[in-house]
C-alpha positions in Angstrom: -24.4 -30.8 58.3 -22.1 -28.2 61.0 -23.2 -26.1 64.0 -22.6 -22.8 61.8 -22.2 -23.9 58.0 -24.1 -26.7 55.6 -22.5 -27.4 52.3 -24.7 -28.8 49.6 -23.6 -30.3 46.2 -25.3 -29.6 43.1 -23.1 -31.6 40.1 -19.8 -29.6 39.9 -21.1 -27.0 42.4 -20.3 -26.8 46.2 -23.0 -24.4 48.0 -21.0 -23.7 51.5 -24.2 -21.9 53.3 -23.5 -20.3 57.2 -26.4 -20.4 59.6 -24.5 -18.8 62.5 -27.1 -17.4 65.3 -29.4 -15.3 62.8 -26.7 -12.8 61.5 -23.6 -15.0 60.5 -21.9 -12.9 63.0 -18.3 -13.1 62.4 -16.4 -16.0 65.2 -13.7 -18.7 65.6 -16.5 -21.5 65.3 -18.0 -20.4 62.2 -14.4 -19.4 60.4 -13.1 -22.7 61.4 -16.1 -24.4 60.0 -16.0 -22.7 56.9 -11.9 -23.2 56.5 -12.3 -26.9 57.0 -15.6 -27.0 54.3 -13.3 -25.2 52.1 -10.4 -27.3 52.7 -11.9 -30.3 51.9 -13.9 -29.0 48.9 -10.1 -27.8 48.0 -9.5 -31.5 47.3 -12.2 -32.7 46.0 -11.7 -32.9 42.4 -15.3 -33.4 41.4 -16.0 -29.9 43.0 -14.8 -27.2 40.2 -16.9 -23.9 41.7 -17.7 -23.2 45.2 -20.3 -20.5 46.3 -20.5 -18.8 49.7 -23.7 -17.7 50.8 -25.9 -17.2 53.5 -29.2 -18.9 55.0 -30.7 -15.9 56.2 -32.3 -13.5 54.0 -31.6 -9.7 55.4 -27.7 -11.0 56.2 -24.9 -12.2 54.4 -22.7 -11.2 57.5 -23.1 -8.3 60.2 -19.4 -8.6 60.6 -17.1 -9.7 63.8 -19.0 -11.2 67.2 -17.5 -8.6 69.7 -18.1 -10.7 72.5 -14.7 -12.3 72.5 -13.5 -8.8 73.1 -15.6 -8.4 76.3 -13.3 -11.2 77.9 -10.1 -9.6 77.3 -8.6 -8.1 80.4 -7.4 -5.0 79.1 -4.9 -4.3 82.0 -3.2 -7.6 81.2 0.5 -7.3 80.4 -0.1 -9.6 77.3 -3.7 -8.2 76.6 -2.2 -7.2 73.1 -0.9 -10.5 72.6 -4.2 -12.3 73.5 -6.0 -10.0 71.0 -3.4 -10.5 68.1 -3.1 -14.3 68.7 -6.9 -15.0 68.0 -6.7 -12.5 64.9 -3.8 -14.4 63.7 -5.8 -17.7 64.1 -9.1 -16.0 62.4 -6.5 -15.1 59.3 -5.5 -18.5 59.0 -9.7 -19.6 58.3 -9.6 -16.2 56.0 -6.6 -17.4 54.4 -8.1 -21.0 53.8 -11.0 -19.5 51.7 -8.8 -17.2 49.6 -6.1 -19.6 48.8 -8.9 -22.2 47.5 -7.7 -23.2 44.2 -11.3 -23.5 42.8 -13.4 -20.3 41.8 -15.2 -19.1 44.8 -18.4 -17.0 44.1 -19.8 -14.7 47.1 -23.8 -14.4 46.6 -24.0 -11.2 49.1 -27.8 -11.5 49.7 -28.2 -9.2 52.9 -25.7 -7.0 54.8 -21.7 -7.6 54.6 -20.4 -5.4 57.0 -17.0 -5.4 58.6 -16.0 -9.2 59.1 -18.7 -9.8 56.9 -17.4 -7.5 54.2 -13.8 -9.3 54.4 -15.4 -12.7 53.9 -16.4 -11.5 50.7 -12.8 -10.0 49.5 -11.9 -13.5 50.3 -13.8 -14.4 47.4 -12.8 -14.3 43.6 -16.4 -13.1 42.5 -19.0 -11.0 44.5 -22.6 -10.7 43.1 -24.8 -8.5 45.7 -28.7 -8.0 46.0 -29.6 -4.1 45.1 -32.8 -4.1 47.7 -32.4 -0.4 48.3 -31.5 -2.1 51.9 -28.2 -4.1 52.2 -25.2 -2.8 52.6 -21.4 -3.5 52.5 -18.6 -1.8 53.8 -15.8 -1.8 56.2 -17.2 -0.3 59.4 -14.7 -0.9 62.4 -13.9 2.4 62.9 -17.3 3.5 63.6 -16.7 1.4 67.2 -13.5 2.7 67.5 -11.6 -0.6 66.3 -10.1 -1.3 62.9 -10.8 -4.1 60.1 -8.8 -7.1 61.5 -9.1 -9.9 59.0 -7.4 -8.0 55.7 -9.6 -4.8 55.1 -7.0 -2.7 55.5 -5.0 -5.2 53.2 -7.6 -6.5 51.1 -9.9 -3.6 50.0 -6.8 -1.4 48.9 -5.7 -4.1 46.3 -9.4 -4.5 45.1 -10.5 -0.9 44.5 -7.1 0.9 45.2 -5.4 2.8 48.1 -7.0 6.2 48.0 -10.7 4.9 47.8 -10.4 2.8 50.1 -8.9 4.8 52.6 -11.7 7.0 52.5 -14.2 4.0 53.0 -12.2 2.8 56.1 -11.8 5.5 58.0 -15.3 6.7 57.2 -17.0 3.6 58.0 -19.0 4.0 54.4 -22.0 1.9 54.0 -22.6 1.4 50.3 -25.5 -0.1 48.3 -24.8 -2.8 45.9 -24.8 -0.4 42.9 -22.5 2.0 44.6 -20.4 -1.0 45.2 -20.5 -2.1 41.8 -19.5 1.5 40.6 -16.1 1.1 42.5 -15.4 -2.7 41.9 -16.3 -3.7 45.2 -18.5 -6.0 44.3 -18.6 -7.5 40.6 -22.2 -7.2 40.0 -25.7 -5.7 41.3 -28.9 -7.6 40.5 -32.3 -7.5 41.9 -33.6 -9.4 44.8 -35.2 -12.2 42.4 -32.0 -11.9 39.9 -29.6 -13.4 43.0 -30.2 -16.3 42.5 -29.9 -17.0 38.6 -26.9 -14.5 38.2 -24.9 -16.7 40.7 -25.6 -20.0 39.0 -25.2 -18.6 35.2 -21.8 -17.6 36.7 -21.1 -20.9 38.6 -22.1 -22.8 35.3 -20.4 -21.0 33.6 -17.1 -21.3 35.5 -17.7 -25.5 36.4 -17.6 -25.4 32.3 -13.9 -23.8 32.5 -10.3 -25.0 33.0 -10.3 -25.0 36.6 -7.0 -25.6 36.8 -6.0 -23.1 34.9 -7.8 -21.2 37.3 -6.3 -22.3 39.7 -2.7 -21.5 38.6 -4.2 -18.1 37.7 -5.4 -17.6 41.6 -2.0 -18.9 42.5 0.4 -16.7 40.6 -1.8 -13.4 41.3 -1.7 -14.3 44.8 1.8 -15.3 45.6 3.6 -12.8 42.8 1.4 -9.9 43.4 3.9 -8.1 46.4 7.0 -9.6 44.4 9.5 -7.8 42.2 8.4 -8.4 39.1 11.3 -11.0 37.9 10.4 -12.9 41.0 6.6 -13.0 40.0 7.3 -14.0 36.5 9.3 -17.1 37.7 6.1 -17.7 39.7 4.1 -17.3 36.6 6.7 -19.2 34.3 6.3 -22.3 36.7 2.5 -22.2 36.8 2.2 -21.9 32.7 4.6 -24.8 32.5 2.3 -26.7 34.9 -0.5 -26.0 33.3 1.1 -26.3 29.3 1.5 -30.2 30.8 -2.0 -30.5 32.0 -5.2 -32.4 30.4 -7.1 -29.6 29.9 -4.6 -27.6 27.8 -4.3 -30.5 25.3 -8.4 -30.5 25.3 -8.3 -26.9 24.8 -6.0 -26.8 22.1 -7.3 -29.9 20.4 -10.8 -28.3 20.9 -9.1 -24.7 19.5 -7.9 -26.4 15.9 -11.0 -28.5 15.3 -13.2 -25.7 16.4 -15.5 -27.7 18.9 -16.1 -26.6 22.2 -14.1 -28.0 24.8 -15.4 -30.5 27.6 -12.2 -29.7 30.3 -11.7 -32.2 33.3 -10.1 -29.7 35.7 -6.8 -31.4 35.5 
């Protein structure tokens, strides 16, 4: 158990639970602990799915803890370098979540704003509570700043440039249903259904060929912005790795014998 993050295990499913100062404000202490937790779980063969969750009922994460900016001397010659350096460190922590080879589910039980929304964008699946209150959004422009941990890059890739541009500029706060309609979240559920929906998806993924999932994530992440021929080289290499895996042998033999496969994740 850490100062900001706990890791709870239930068989092949690991839950990474945030508990920073009542609302999970995004700061270096929280992100460093998250990156460390995801790094450890990435290397643990017994873990096949990771759920990112909040301990607090009303908040997934309210966004950046802006007290860091208050300590910057705006007149200093290196002020821009100081802030940019801080964000580079933060982005390395966010990238540790995005690059995790295991499937990652964000269980969004409350507000996910600013950096909190950026945190969910690093996950593979987003399930959000529809309670008439909770909102998700990149709300930085309403404070005179911009997203600094991937919001201007990951959100357009997820929901399209034109739609994302409007939400980014207007600091739009969407309900779970509204976010589901545009693809920002995968599923909007009632409060009493959130845990069950997350557990159902986690259980399904835990039985899947998680090595193949890791190779899919890697190919998409590394190939997305490359010319097609270069991206196809990544895909071909990752295909070869999966084709020679234990899970491929299990999957093919199970298919031929008309049985349910029992994948090992290797």
